[in-house]
N, C-alpha and C positions, 0 to 999 in steps of 0.2 A: 628449626629445620628449614633448609633452603627450598624456595619455591620458584616456579617458572610460570610465565604467561603462555597460554596456548589457545589456538583456535581449533575447535572441533567442528568438522563439517560432516553432515549426515544427509543421505538421500533415503527417503522412505518410499519404497516402491508400491506399497499398499497402505497408504496412510490411514484409511478408515479402520483397517484391521489392527494396526500396531501403534497408533498414535497415543492411546491411553497408557499403554505400558511404557512407551518411550518417555512420556511426560512424567510418569511415576519414578523412573530411574533418574531423570534429571533432577527431580525434586529431592531425591535421596542425597544429592550432592550440591544442594542449594548454597551451602557455605562457600563453595569455590566458584560458583557461577557469577560472573560480573555483567554479562549481557547476552541477549539471545535474539535472533531474527529468524523468521520463518516465512517462506513464500510457497503457497500452494500452486502447483501447476495442474489444475483440475483437468485440462484438456489432454494431459499426458498421464494422468493418474498417479502423480508423484508429488511429494513435498520436499523442499530443500530447506535445511535448517543449519544455521551456524550458531555456535555457542562459544563465548569467550570465557575462559576460566583462568584463575590464579590459584595454584596449589602445588603440593609436592608431586613428584612424578608418580608416587604410589596412588595418590588421590586421582590424578588425571587418568592414569592407566586403569584404575578401578572403574571409573565412569565409562571410559571408552570401551573397555572390555565388555561390560554389561550391555552397552548399546549395540556393539558389534555382534553380539550373540543373538540379537533379535532377528527373527526371520524376515527377510525383505528389507533389511536396513544395511546400508553401506556407510562406513565411517572412516574418515581420514583425519589425522591430527597434525598440526604444525606447531612445534614447540620452539619458544625463543631460546637463543643461545645464552642470553643474559640470565644470571641467577639473582633472585631477589631474596635477601636475608629476612628471616622472620619466621 
């Protein structure tokens, strides 16, 4: 099945309330996660997270859909135009 490389960007507006569920969802998709960074902006009460994934569009959309349904979480995804076979 063809795969894509994508960068998932998320802003957690109430990280203390949602971080544990956010991390649980990312763990569900650990097989497609290749890298992750997170920067807390405590003075603003938000956290910014980026996740690099390699997977099928169904896998990527499944993860981002679940993350985007969390209250107080904004998610945007950039997907490569290049397709990776495998």
